[in-house]
C-alpha positions as CSV (number, residue, x, y, z in Angstrom):
1,M,-39.9,1.9,71.1
2,M,-39.3,-1.2,70.1
3,Q,-36.6,-3.1,69.5
4,T,-35.3,-5.9,66.7
5,V,-34.5,-9.2,69.5
6,V,-31.5,-11.0,68.5
7,Q,-31.7,-14.4,68.5
8,M,-28.9,-17.2,67.5
9,R,-30.4,-20.0,65.2
10,S,-28.8,-23.1,64.3
11,T,-28.9,-26.7,62.1
12,P,-27.3,-29.6,62.7
13,H,-23.9,-27.8,61.6
14,Y,-23.9,-24.5,61.1
15,V,-25.0,-21.4,63.1
16,W,-26.1,-17.7,63.0
17,S,-27.1,-14.6,64.2
18,T,-30.0,-12.3,63.2
19,A,-27.9,-10.0,64.0
20,D,-25.9,-10.3,61.7
21,V,-27.9,-9.3,58.1
22,L,-26.0,-9.5,55.0
23,G,-28.8,-8.7,52.4
24,Q,-32.8,-9.2,52.3
25,G,-35.1,-10.1,49.5
26,A,-38.3,-10.5,48.7
27,T,-38.6,-14.4,49.8
28,G,-35.9,-14.1,52.7
29,S,-32.6,-13.0,54.4
30,V,-29.0,-14.0,53.9
31,F,-26.8,-14.2,57.2
32,K,-23.4,-14.8,58.2
33,G,-23.3,-17.7,59.8
34,R,-20.4,-20.3,60.4
35,H,-19.8,-24.5,60.5
36,K,-20.1,-25.9,64.2
37,K,-16.8,-27.9,64.3
38,T,-14.3,-25.8,61.6
39,G,-16.1,-22.2,62.3
40,D,-15.3,-21.6,58.5
41,L,-17.9,-18.9,57.4
42,C,-20.6,-18.6,54.9
43,A,-23.9,-16.8,54.0
44,I,-27.1,-18.6,55.0
45,K,-30.3,-17.7,53.2
46,T,-33.2,-18.9,55.4
47,F,-36.8,-18.1,53.9
48,N,-40.1,-16.4,54.1
49,Q,-43.8,-16.9,53.6
50,M,-44.0,-15.7,50.1
51,S,-41.0,-18.4,49.4
52,F,-42.9,-21.6,50.3
53,M,-45.6,-20.4,47.8
54,R,-44.3,-22.7,45.7
55,P,-44.2,-26.5,46.1
56,V,-41.5,-28.4,48.3
57,D,-40.7,-31.1,45.5
58,V,-39.9,-28.0,43.0
59,Q,-37.7,-25.9,45.8
60,M,-36.0,-29.1,46.1
61,R,-35.6,-30.3,42.6
62,E,-33.7,-27.0,42.2
63,F,-31.9,-26.5,45.6
64,E,-30.9,-30.4,43.9
65,M,-29.8,-28.7,40.5
66,V,-27.9,-25.7,42.2
67,L,-25.4,-27.8,44.1
68,K,-24.4,-30.0,41.6
69,L,-23.4,-26.3,39.6
70,K,-19.4,-25.5,39.9
71,H,-17.8,-23.1,38.3
72,R,-15.3,-19.7,39.4
73,N,-18.4,-17.6,39.0
74,I,-21.6,-18.9,40.4
75,V,-22.2,-18.5,43.8
76,K,-21.5,-22.1,45.2
77,L,-24.2,-23.7,47.1
78,L,-22.7,-25.5,50.1
79,D,-25.3,-27.3,52.0
80,I,-29.3,-27.9,52.3
81,E,-29.9,-28.1,55.9
82,E,-33.5,-28.2,57.9
83,E,-33.7,-25.9,61.3
84,P,-34.3,-27.8,64.0
85,S,-37.4,-26.1,65.7
86,T,-39.1,-25.0,62.8
87,R,-38.5,-27.8,60.2
88,Q,-37.5,-25.1,57.9
89,K,-35.5,-25.4,54.9
90,V,-32.6,-23.3,55.1
91,I,-29.9,-23.0,51.7
92,V,-26.3,-22.2,53.1
93,M,-23.8,-20.5,50.3
94,E,-19.9,-19.4,50.5
95,I,-19.5,-16.1,52.1
96,C,-18.6,-13.5,49.0
97,T,-16.9,-11.0,51.3
98,G,-16.2,-8.3,49.2
99,G,-20.0,-6.9,48.9
100,S,-22.5,-7.1,46.3
101,L,-21.9,-4.7,42.7
102,Y,-24.9,-3.0,43.7
103,T,-23.2,-2.3,46.8
104,I,-19.3,-1.0,44.4
105,L,-21.7,1.3,42.4
106,D,-23.4,3.2,45.2
107,E,-20.1,4.0,46.4
108,P,-19.5,7.7,45.5
109,E,-16.5,7.0,44.2
110,N,-18.0,4.9,40.7
111,A,-20.9,8.0,40.3
112,Y,-20.5,7.6,37.0
113,G,-20.0,3.7,36.3
114,L,-16.6,1.6,37.1
115,H,-13.0,2.6,35.4
116,E,-12.3,0.3,31.9
117,E,-10.1,-2.5,33.1
118,E,-13.2,-3.2,36.3
119,F,-16.0,-3.5,33.9
120,K,-14.4,-5.6,31.5
121,L,-13.3,-8.3,34.7
122,V,-17.5,-8.0,35.6
123,M,-18.0,-8.6,31.5
124,K,-15.7,-11.3,31.7
125,D,-17.2,-13.4,35.2
126,V,-20.9,-12.4,33.9
127,A,-20.9,-13.6,30.9
128,A,-18.6,-16.6,31.8
129,G,-21.2,-17.7,34.5
130,M,-24.0,-16.8,32.0
131,N,-22.7,-19.6,29.5
132,Y,-21.7,-22.1,31.9
133,L,-26.0,-21.6,33.3
134,R,-26.8,-21.5,29.3
135,E,-25.1,-25.2,29.1
136,K,-26.5,-26.8,31.9
137,G,-29.9,-25.1,30.6
138,I,-30.8,-23.1,33.7
139,V,-32.2,-19.3,33.6
140,H,-31.1,-17.3,35.9
141,R,-34.2,-14.6,35.7
142,D,-33.0,-12.0,38.4
143,L,-29.0,-10.8,37.0
144,K,-28.7,-7.6,39.1
145,P,-26.3,-4.9,40.7
146,G,-29.5,-4.3,42.5
147,N,-33.8,-5.2,41.5
148,I,-33.5,-4.2,38.0
149,M,-36.7,-5.6,35.2
150,R,-35.5,-8.6,32.8
151,C,-38.0,-8.2,30.0
152,I,-40.8,-7.6,28.5
153,D,-42.9,-10.7,29.2
154,M,-41.3,-10.4,32.5
155,Y,-42.2,-6.7,33.5
156,E,-45.7,-7.5,32.6
157,R,-46.1,-10.2,35.3
158,A,-43.9,-9.2,38.2
159,V,-45.0,-5.1,38.3
160,L,-48.2,-4.9,36.7
161,R,-49.2,-7.7,38.1
162,R,-50.7,-9.2,34.6
163,P,-51.0,-13.0,33.8
164,M,-48.1,-14.8,32.7
165,G,-48.9,-16.2,29.1
166,K,-45.9,-18.1,28.9
167,S,-42.5,-18.8,30.9
168,F,-38.5,-17.3,31.0
169,K,-37.0,-17.5,27.9
170,A,-33.3,-17.1,28.0
171,T,-33.7,-13.8,26.1
172,V,-34.9,-12.7,29.7
173,D,-31.0,-13.5,31.3
174,L,-30.1,-10.9,27.8
175,W,-32.1,-8.2,28.9
176,S,-30.7,-8.4,32.7
177,I,-27.2,-8.5,31.4
178,G,-27.3,-5.5,28.9
179,V,-29.3,-3.3,31.2
180,T,-27.0,-4.9,34.1
181,F,-24.0,-4.0,32.0
182,Y,-25.4,-0.2,31.3
183,H,-26.3,0.2,35.1
184,V,-22.5,-0.7,35.9
185,A,-20.7,1.5,33.0
186,T,-22.4,4.4,33.7
187,G,-23.4,4.7,37.4
188,S,-26.7,4.8,36.6
189,L,-30.0,2.4,35.0
190,P,-30.8,2.8,31.4
191,F,-34.7,3.4,31.2
192,R,-36.0,5.8,34.1
193,P,-39.6,7.0,34.3
194,Y,-40.2,10.4,36.6
195,G,-40.4,9.4,39.7
196,G,-38.6,5.9,39.6
197,A,-39.3,2.7,38.0
198,R,-41.6,2.1,41.2
199,R,-43.9,5.0,40.9
200,N,-43.7,5.1,37.7
201,K,-44.9,1.1,36.4
202,E,-47.2,2.0,33.2
203,V,-44.1,4.6,31.9
204,M,-41.5,1.9,32.1
205,F,-43.5,-0.6,31.2
206,K,-43.8,1.7,27.7
207,I,-40.1,2.3,28.0
208,T,-39.3,-1.3,28.2
209,T,-42.1,-1.9,25.0
210,E,-41.9,1.1,22.6
211,K,-38.1,1.4,23.3
212,P,-36.8,2.2,19.3
213,S,-34.7,0.0,17.6
214,G,-30.7,0.9,18.3
215,A,-31.4,2.9,21.4
216,I,-29.4,1.8,24.6
217,S,-31.0,4.2,27.5
218,G,-34.7,6.2,28.0
219,I,-35.1,9.3,30.4
220,Q,-38.5,11.0,31.3
221,H,-37.1,13.8,32.5
222,T,-40.4,15.7,33.6
223,E,-43.7,14.4,34.8
224,D,-46.4,13.5,30.7
225,G,-42.8,14.3,29.6
226,R,-41.8,13.2,26.8
227,L,-38.7,10.2,26.4
228,E,-35.8,11.2,25.8
229,W,-33.9,8.1,23.9
230,S,-30.5,7.6,23.2
231,R,-28.0,5.8,21.1
232,A,-25.1,6.6,22.8
233,L,-23.6,6.6,26.4
234,P,-23.2,9.5,28.5
235,K,-20.2,11.8,28.3
236,T,-19.9,11.6,32.2
237,C,-18.9,7.3,31.5
238,L,-15.0,6.5,32.6
239,L,-14.7,4.4,29.5
240,S,-12.5,5.2,26.4
241,R,-13.9,6.3,23.1
242,G,-12.3,2.9,22.1
243,F,-13.8,1.0,24.6
244,K,-17.6,2.6,23.9
245,D,-17.6,2.3,20.1
246,L,-17.2,-1.6,21.0
247,L,-20.1,-1.4,24.2
248,T,-22.0,0.2,22.4
249,P,-23.4,-1.9,19.5
250,L,-23.7,-4.9,21.3
251,L,-25.6,-3.2,24.3
252,A,-28.0,-2.2,21.2
253,G,-28.2,-5.7,20.7
254,I,-28.9,-7.5,23.7
255,L,-31.8,-4.7,24.9
256,E,-33.3,-5.2,21.6
257,C,-37.1,-5.4,21.9
258,D,-37.7,-7.1,18.2
259,S,-37.6,-10.4,18.6
260,M,-35.7,-10.1,14.5
261,K,-32.8,-7.9,15.7
262,M,-32.8,-9.3,19.1
263,W,-28.9,-11.1,19.3
264,T,-29.2,-14.4,20.5
265,F,-26.8,-15.8,23.6
266,E,-24.4,-17.0,20.8
267,M,-23.7,-13.6,19.0
268,F,-23.4,-12.5,21.9
269,F,-20.8,-14.3,24.0
270,E,-18.8,-13.9,20.8
271,E,-18.8,-10.8,20.9
272,V,-17.5,-10.1,24.2
273,T,-15.1,-12.8,23.7
274,K,-13.6,-11.0,20.9
275,I,-13.4,-7.6,23.1
276,L,-11.8,-9.1,26.0
277,N,-9.4,-11.1,23.4
278,M,-8.3,-7.7,21.8
279,D,-5.0,-5.4,22.6
280,I,-5.0,-2.2,23.6
281,I,-2.3,0.4,21.5
282,H,-2.3,3.2,24.1
283,I,-1.7,6.4,21.3
284,F,-1.6,10.7,22.4
285,N,-3.1,12.7,19.6
286,I,-0.5,15.7,20.3
287,S,-2.9,18.0,18.5
288,T,-5.7,17.6,21.0
289,A,-3.3,16.6,24.0
290,T,-5.6,13.8,24.5
291,S,-5.2,10.1,25.0
292,L,-6.8,7.4,23.2
293,R,-6.9,3.8,23.5
294,V,-7.0,2.2,20.6
295,Y,-8.4,-1.9,20.9
296,V,-7.2,-3.8,17.8
297,N,-7.4,-7.7,17.3
298,P,-3.8,-9.2,17.7
299,T,-4.9,-10.2,14.2
300,D,-4.7,-6.7,12.5
301,T,-2.3,-5.3,10.2
302,F,-0.6,-1.8,10.3
303,A,-3.6,-0.5,7.5
304,N,-6.3,-1.3,10.4
305,V,-4.7,0.0,13.5
306,Q,-4.2,3.1,11.2
307,E,-8.2,3.3,10.3
308,L,-9.4,3.2,14.1
309,V,-6.6,5.8,15.1
310,A,-8.0,7.9,12.0
311,V,-11.9,7.3,13.6
312,Q,-10.4,8.7,16.7
313,T,-8.6,11.3,15.9
314,D,-10.0,12.9,12.5
315,I,-6.9,12.3,10.8
316,P,-6.2,10.5,7.6
317,A,-3.7,7.4,7.1
318,A,-1.7,8.9,5.4
319,R,-1.6,11.8,7.1
320,Q,-0.1,10.3,10.7
321,E,3.0,10.4,12.0
322,M,3.1,8.2,14.7
323,I,6.5,8.4,17.2
324,F,7.5,5.7,20.1
325,D,10.1,6.0,22.3
326,S,12.2,9.0,19.9
327,Y,11.8,7.3,17.0
328,H,9.8,6.9,14.3
329,F,7.0,3.6,15.0
330,A,7.9,2.0,12.0
331,V,6.5,-1.6,11.9
332,S,6.0,-3.6,8.9
333,H,2.4,-3.6,7.0
334,T,2.1,-7.5,7.6
335,D,3.0,-7.7,11.3
336,P,0.9,-8.3,13.7
337,A,-0.8,-5.3,16.1
338,S,0.2,-8.3,18.6
339,T,3.8,-8.1,18.1
340,Y,4.2,-4.5,18.2
341,P,5.7,-2.7,22.3
342,K,3.6,-2.6,24.1
343,T,2.6,0.5,25.4
344,S,1.2,2.7,27.9
345,P,-1.0,5.9,29.2
346,D,2.3,6.9,30.3
347,N,4.6,5.4,27.5
348,P,2.1,5.6,24.9
349,I,2.5,6.3,20.3
350,I,2.2,10.3,19.6
351,V,-0.1,10.7,16.7
352,L,0.2,14.2,14.9
353,D,-0.9,15.0,11.3
354,N,1.9,15.8,9.1
355,V,0.2,17.9,7.1
356,H,-2.0,20.0,9.2
357,T,-1.1,21.6,12.6
358,D,-3.6,22.4,14.3
359,F,-4.1,22.6,17.7
360,S,-6.9,24.9,18.2
361,R,-8.5,22.4,21.1
362,A,-6.9,21.3,23.5
363,E,-9.5,18.4,25.1
364,Y,-10.3,17.8,28.9
365,R,-13.1,16.7,31.7
366,E,-15.4,18.9,32.5
367,L,-16.6,18.4,36.3
368,P,-20.2,18.1,36.4
369,K,-21.9,20.7,39.0
370,L,-21.7,21.1,42.4
371,P,-25.4,20.4,43.9
372,R,-26.9,23.3,45.6
373,F,-26.3,23.8,49.9
374,G,-29.5,24.7,51.6
375,T,-29.4,26.6,55.2
376,S,-32.4,23.7,56.2
377,F,-30.7,20.6,59.0
378,S,-32.1,17.3,57.1
379,L,-30.5,13.9,57.9
380,D,-32.5,12.7,54.9
381,N,-31.8,14.9,52.9
382,D,-28.1,15.8,54.0
383,A,-27.0,12.2,53.8
384,P,-27.7,12.0,49.6
385,L,-26.0,15.7,49.4
386,A,-22.6,14.5,50.4
387,K,-23.0,11.8,48.5
388,V,-23.4,13.5,45.3
389,C,-20.6,16.2,46.9
390,A,-18.1,13.2,47.5
391,S,-19.2,11.7,43.5
392,V,-17.9,15.5,42.1
393,V,-14.9,16.0,44.5
394,W,-14.2,11.6,43.3
395,D,-14.3,12.9,39.1
396,C,-12.5,15.9,40.1
397,Q,-9.6,13.9,41.9
398,R,-9.3,12.0,38.7
399,S,-9.9,14.6,36.3
400,T,-6.6,16.5,38.3
401,A,-4.8,13.3,37.5
402,A,-5.6,12.5,33.9
403,L,-4.5,16.7,33.4
404,L,-0.9,15.6,34.7
405,L,-0.3,12.9,32.6
406,Q,-1.5,14.7,30.0
407,Q,0.8,17.4,30.7
408,N,4.0,15.1,31.1
409,V,3.2,13.0,28.1
410,M,2.8,16.5,26.0
411,R,6.4,17.5,27.4
412,K,7.4,14.0,26.3
413,A,6.2,14.7,22.6
414,V,8.3,17.1,22.7
415,K,11.5,16.3,23.8
416,W,11.0,12.7,21.1
417,F,10.6,15.2,18.8
418,I,13.4,16.7,19.2
419,C,15.6,13.7,18.9
420,V,13.3,12.3,15.8
421,M,14.2,15.5,14.0
422,S,17.9,15.4,14.3
423,R,17.6,11.7,13.6
424,E,16.2,13.0,10.8
425,T,19.6,15.7,10.8
426,E,21.9,13.4,10.5
427,Q,19.8,11.1,8.1
428,L,19.7,13.8,5.4
429,R,23.3,14.6,6.5
430,T,24.4,11.2,5.3
431,D,21.6,11.0,2.5
432,T,23.5,14.4,1.1
433,H,26.5,12.7,1.2
434,L,25.8,9.7,-0.6
435,L,24.2,11.6,-2.8
436,G,27.6,13.7,-3.0
437,I,28.9,10.4,-4.2
438,K,26.3,9.4,-6.9
439,V,26.6,12.3,-8.6
440,T,30.5,12.6,-8.5
441,N,30.6,9.3,-10.0
442,S,28.2,9.7,-13.1
443,D,30.6,13.6,-13.8
444,L,33.2,11.1,-14.2
445,A,31.2,8.3,-16.2
446,L,31.2,11.7,-18.5
447,R,33.9,12.3,-18.9
448,R,35.2,8.3,-19.6
449,L,32.2,8.5,-22.3
450,L,34.7,11.8,-23.5
451,D,37.0,10.2,-24.0
452,Q,36.2,7.4,-24.7
453,H,34.4,9.7,-27.6
454,F,37.9,11.4,-28.1
455,L,40.1,7.8,-28.7
456,H,37.8,6.2,-30.7
457,G,38.0,9.6,-32.7
458,K,42.1,9.3,-32.9
459,M,41.6,5.5,-34.3
460,L,38.6,6.5,-37.0
461,A,40.9,9.3,-38.0
462,L,43.9,7.0,-38.6
463,L,41.8,4.1,-40.5
464,C,39.2,6.1,-42.5
465,Y,41.6,8.3,-43.4
466,G,41.5,8.5,-47.3
467,T,38.0,6.9,-47.0
468,S,35.2,9.0,-48.8
469,S,32.5,6.4,-47.2
470,S,29.4,9.1,-46.8
471,D,28.3,6.0,-44.4
472,V,31.3,6.3,-42.0
473,Q,30.7,9.9,-42.3
474,R,26.9,9.2,-41.0
475,K,28.3,6.9,-38.2
476,Q,30.8,10.0,-37.4
477,G,28.7,11.8,-36.8
478,E,26.2,9.7,-34.8
479,L,29.1,9.6,-32.7
480,Q,29.3,13.6,-32.2
481,Q,25.5,13.5,-31.4
482,L,25.9,11.2,-29.1
483,V,27.9,13.4,-26.5
484,D,26.4,16.9,-27.7
485,G,24.9,18.2,-24.3
486,K,25.3,16.1,-21.9
487,R,28.0,18.1,-20.7
488,E,26.0,21.3,-19.8
489,C,23.4,18.5,-18.3
490,M,25.7,17.8,-16.2
491,Q,26.9,21.1,-15.1
492,K,23.4,21.7,-14.1
493,I,23.5,18.6,-11.9
494,L,26.4,19.4,-10.1
495,D,24.8,22.9,-9.8
496,E,21.8,22.2,-7.8
497,Y,23.4,19.0,-5.7
498,A,25.6,22.7,-4.7
499,N,22.3,23.9,-3.7
500,C,21.2,20.8,-2.1
501,E,24.6,21.2,-0.6
502,K,24.0,24.5,0.9
503,Q,20.8,24.5,2.4
504,M,21.8,20.8,4.0
505,K,24.7,22.5,5.4
506,W,22.2,25.4,7.0
507,V,19.3,23.2,8.4
508,E,22.2,21.2,10.3
509,E,23.7,24.1,12.0
510,R,19.9,25.3,12.9
511,I,19.1,21.7,14.4
512,L,22.8,19.7,15.6
513,V,25.1,22.3,16.0
514,E,23.0,24.7,17.2
515,E,20.2,22.4,19.5
516,T,17.4,25.5,17.9
517,L,14.8,23.1,19.0
518,K,16.1,22.8,22.4
519,E,17.2,26.0,23.1
520,L,13.1,27.0,21.8
521,W,11.8,24.6,24.6
522,K,15.0,25.4,27.3
523,D,13.1,27.5,29.4
524,K,9.3,26.0,28.7
525,D,9.6,22.8,30.8
526,T,8.6,24.1,33.6
527,V,5.4,25.4,32.8
528,G,2.2,23.9,33.3
529,T,1.6,21.4,36.5
530,Q,4.6,19.8,38.0
531,E,4.7,16.7,39.6
532,K,6.3,18.6,42.4
533,D,3.2,21.3,42.5
534,R,1.3,18.1,44.1
535,S,-1.6,18.3,42.8
536,V,-3.5,15.3,42.7
537,E,-1.9,14.8,46.2
538,R,-3.7,18.2,47.0
539,T,-7.1,17.0,45.7
540,Q,-6.9,13.8,47.1
541,Y,-6.9,15.7,51.2
542,V,-9.8,17.1,50.1
543,L,-11.6,14.6,49.1
544,D,-10.8,12.4,51.8
545,K,-12.5,15.3,54.3
546,V,-15.7,14.7,51.5
547,V,-15.8,11.4,52.0
548,A,-15.2,11.6,55.8
549,T,-18.5,13.5,56.0
550,F,-20.3,11.7,53.3
551,L,-19.5,8.9,56.1
552,Q,-20.7,10.3,59.0
553,F,-24.1,12.3,57.6
554,K,-24.8,8.3,56.5
555,K,-24.2,6.9,59.8
556,D,-26.6,10.4,61.2
557,K,-29.0,9.5,58.7
558,S,-29.4,5.5,60.1
559,L,-29.8,6.6,63.6
560,K,-33.0,9.3,63.2
561,R,-32.4,11.5,65.6
562,L,-29.3,13.6,66.8
563,S,-28.5,15.3,70.2
564,Y,-27.4,18.5,70.7
565,N,-24.3,18.5,70.3
566,E,-24.4,16.0,67.5
567,E,-26.6,17.9,65.1
568,Q,-24.1,21.3,65.5
569,I,-21.3,19.5,64.4
570,H,-23.3,17.9,62.1
571,K,-24.0,21.4,60.7
572,F,-20.5,22.7,61.3
573,E,-19.4,19.8,59.1
574,K,-21.9,20.7,56.7
575,Q,-20.3,24.0,56.6
576,K,-16.5,22.3,55.6
577,L,-18.6,19.8,53.4
578,S,-19.0,22.5,51.2
579,A,-16.1,24.5,51.8
580,N,-14.0,21.6,50.7
581,C,-15.7,20.7,47.6
582,I,-15.7,24.4,46.3
583,K,-12.2,24.3,47.3
584,A,-11.6,21.2,45.4
585,V,-13.0,22.4,42.9
586,S,-11.9,25.7,42.1
587,A,-8.2,24.7,42.1
588,Y,-9.7,22.3,39.2
589,A,-10.5,25.0,37.5
590,D,-9.2,28.2,38.5
591,E,-5.1,25.9,39.0
592,F,-4.7,23.1,36.9
593,V,-6.6,23.3,34.2
594,P,-5.6,27.3,33.3
595,K,-1.9,25.4,33.6
596,F,-2.6,22.5,31.6
597,K,-3.2,25.1,29.2
598,H,-0.7,27.2,28.9
599,L,1.9,24.6,28.2
600,Y,-1.0,23.1,25.8
601,A,-0.7,27.1,24.2
602,E,3.4,26.7,24.4
603,V,3.4,23.0,22.8
604,A,1.2,24.5,19.5
605,R,3.9,27.4,19.6
606,W,6.6,25.1,20.1
607,F,4.8,22.7,17.4
608,Q,4.3,25.3,15.1
609,K,8.4,26.7,15.2
610,A,9.3,23.6,14.8
611,F,7.3,22.4,12.1
612,L,8.6,25.2,9.9
613,Y,12.5,23.3,10.4
614,R,10.1,20.8,9.2
615,Q,9.6,21.7,6.2
616,K,13.4,23.3,5.6
617,L,14.3,19.5,5.9
618,A,11.2,18.3,3.9
619,K,12.5,21.0,0.9
620,V,16.1,19.1,1.3
621,V,14.3,15.9,0.7
622,N,12.5,17.6,-2.7
623,L,15.7,18.8,-4.0
624,L,17.6,15.5,-2.7
625,D,14.8,13.6,-4.8
626,K,14.9,16.1,-7.9
627,V,18.6,15.1,-7.9
628,S,19.0,11.8,-7.7
629,T,16.7,11.3,-9.9
630,A,18.7,13.6,-12.7
631,S,21.8,11.8,-11.6
632,D,19.9,8.2,-12.4
633,Q,18.5,9.7,-15.9
634,M,21.9,10.9,-16.7
635,A,24.0,7.1,-15.7
636,G,21.0,5.8,-17.6
637,N,21.6,7.6,-20.2
638,L,25.5,7.0,-20.1
639,Q,25.2,3.5,-20.3
640,Q,23.4,3.7,-23.2
641,S,25.3,6.2,-25.2
642,V,28.5,3.5,-24.3
643,Q,26.7,0.7,-25.4
644,K,25.6,2.9,-28.3
645,Q,29.3,3.9,-29.3
646,H,30.8,0.4,-29.1
647,R,28.0,-0.1,-31.7
648,I,28.5,2.4,-34.0
649,V,32.0,2.3,-34.3
650,D,32.1,-1.6,-34.3
651,S,30.4,-1.2,-37.1
652,I,33.0,1.0,-39.0
653,L,35.6,-1.4,-37.7
654,T,33.9,-4.0,-40.0
655,S,32.4,-2.2,-42.9
656,D,33.3,-3.4,-46.3
657,V,35.3,0.4,-47.1
658,L,38.0,-0.5,-44.5
659,Q,38.4,-4.2,-45.5
660,N,38.6,-3.3,-48.9
661,Q,40.7,0.3,-49.0
662,G,43.1,1.2,-47.0
663,P,44.9,4.5,-45.3
664,S,47.3,5.8,-48.2
665,Q,49.6,7.3,-46.0
666,P,51.5,7.2,-42.6
667,P,48.7,8.8,-40.2
668,S,50.1,12.3,-38.2
669,D,50.8,12.8,-34.7
670,V,47.3,15.3,-34.7
671,T,44.2,14.0,-34.8
672,P,42.1,15.3,-36.5
673,P,38.6,16.6,-35.1
674,I,35.8,13.9,-35.0
675,S,33.7,16.9,-35.7
676,A,35.9,17.3,-39.2
677,P,37.2,14.2,-40.4
678,P,40.0,15.1,-42.8
679,S,40.4,15.0,-46.3
680,V,41.1,12.5,-49.0
681,A,43.9,12.4,-49.9
682,P,44.5,9.7,-52.9
683,S,45.6,6.3,-52.2
684,E,49.2,5.4,-52.7
685,P,51.2,1.6,-52.0
686,M,52.2,2.0,-48.3
687,S,55.4,0.8,-47.2
688,H,56.0,-2.5,-45.1
689,S,56.9,-0.4,-42.4
690,E,53.9,2.0,-42.5
691,V,51.7,-0.8,-42.2
692,V,53.5,-1.8,-38.9
693,Q,53.5,1.9,-37.0
694,L,50.0,2.4,-38.3
695,Q,49.2,-1.2,-36.9
696,A,51.0,-0.6,-33.7
697,S,48.7,2.9,-33.7
698,V,45.4,1.1,-34.2
699,R,46.7,-1.3,-30.9
700,A,47.5,1.4,-28.8
701,V,44.2,2.8,-29.1
702,R,42.4,-0.1,-28.4
703,E,44.7,-0.4,-25.7
704,E,43.3,2.6,-24.5
705,I,39.8,2.2,-25.1
706,K,39.9,-1.0,-23.1
707,L,41.4,0.7,-19.7
708,S,38.2,3.4,-20.0
709,M,36.3,1.3,-20.4
710,A,37.2,-1.3,-17.7
711,E,37.0,2.0,-15.6
712,A,33.7,3.1,-17.0
713,E,32.6,-0.2,-15.9
714,E,32.8,0.0,-12.0
715,S,31.5,3.1,-12.1
716,T,28.2,1.7,-13.9
717,K,28.4,-0.9,-11.2
718,L,29.1,1.7,-8.3
719,L,26.0,3.3,-9.9
720,R,24.2,0.6,-9.6
721,Q,24.2,-0.4,-6.6
722,L,23.5,4.0,-5.8
723,G,20.6,3.5,-7.9
724,G,18.6,2.2,-4.1
725,F,19.6,5.5,-2.8
726,S,16.3,6.8,-1.3
727,L,15.4,9.4,2.1
728,E,13.9,6.8,4.6
729,N,13.6,9.8,7.2
730,G,9.8,9.6,7.6
731,I,9.6,13.2,6.1
732,H,6.4,13.4,4.8
733,V,6.8,16.1,1.6
734,E,3.3,16.9,0.2
735,G,3.0,20.6,-0.6
736,V,6.6,21.7,-0.3
737,A,7.5,23.9,-3.3
738,N,10.4,22.0,-4.8
739,G,13.6,25.2,-5.3
């Protein structure tokens, strides 16, 4: 077997070993090197014969241009030097110790793409770096996590060896960004012909030239089979629904083949900037036990937020009830989203449908299937097999953690809802008391009206005694109409309020005194997976073993051949790999998911019962609203009656009949009822003492009226103050009958 000769190579200022290979490409190799004086690490790229096919002056011009690039997202070119022995140019770059993005995506943990926050970092850095290059007038042409096709023109020339009819345009980079973003988001390339792009170049070319508008991926599952296009990211993708809704149209725009529909760089950078500047509101849909991430613009209002929540939950804005930190989530409809309280996955806003309590489906992640374990021994096949196994167990670990989080939030939602219901009940108790004051004052105002009616009748009986004017008698009848039926109407209001008090007392005893909702949940808090069960730690323990086996198989594959003992160990590790994978997946499917479903069922039953009490509260709200409205109408009617009463009495007192004709005899101590006017007696001249007595009686009656009116005015003012009475407890009363 031939062995590779390790050499130490150098330039005037740098030295490197050919054994320290960082990477290899079509035009050369990259090695880890050091500065001779400082010892600083660097990356040194040497070139092969293919790279020298281009003129030296062109290469140098490009090198000098790259030397001027200064940006945090562009790998810095430190120097250009020449090897004394070969007279060949090498370029010295800053070293990136974290590995390439392709290396990261090649890890089993990222088999289904990066996590959302990591993806956004990639999006931010790639967009910033490419924008900087564009401002410098540079087309990158080789943006990739691995070797990825760029655009139609580039693919024709590079893969099919067809002549290039035109130079590369900036759309090369847009297409490359789209492919890279899809790869980073899903862990797979977007366009995959059967057998791979290198083996099936013609189909690959067909994919890139005939892709339907809006499609972001195309896969050929069988040889010569049809292409399966998709306009959506796969379900295995780790990105949230909210972020997918933003990313998908962006990918469709930059992976567009039609030049008329293709996005420009300006559109791309504007959209990326918009996405990265968005705020995240963490929402938990209790009816499906689903954690959601709602992306909002900082200036969005509550109405905008409700629309976005409706898209992800199918709960219309009018039926959304939101609870946060044991309170109703109450914000001004004009407040921007940037001012909302901070949420997190474990402390989200709980959203529920306040009309339909549908708990028919709990959502959780389905695990990918484990690969089949053959009995044959193969270093080449076992390494990729172990990689797939590790990726499945990684997904199992993430899903187990997600299930635990969902269950913790479900328990929190129950406790928050108990607090909300208790607070609503306390508020209704206060509102019921306030309404009682309001009804009492309405009743008091009615009594004052009746008192004034009596006093006015007494005074008019004195003044109009012996008067036969039909106009006066008609007005006396109008006074009587002002009080007819009001006593009965007020009694009805008092009876309805008594019913309110009775039902409110029943609800208060159940929710506040007996704490029924807490008692209903008391024995359910231990249902489901608990932190003490250490489900995440147990899965992580198995995952560590599976990953260790994968790394060992990867090492075995690189050795090509194993000794007998090493081979036996390999076979034993393969058996353990199978057992560990089954152990992890079985624990998830047979223990963690059933426990999750059990808790979900208990939460569903509890909320169904809680909503029965909520309906009782809603019924009380309806009754209070009905009584409040009737009391308001009574108060307004009484106020109008008092004013009209004054006008009628004043018109009688100033009438010509009373001005020209006085009473014929002293008044009696017994006042005739106004409904039955006294008979008219013959008019006789009155003595001086009789006139004085009449005047004193009139003054006394007017003082009584004045005092009664003052009390009525005070009552009216109080009624006006209570006129703003409302039930601000967040209870939805739709569909609940009055009673």
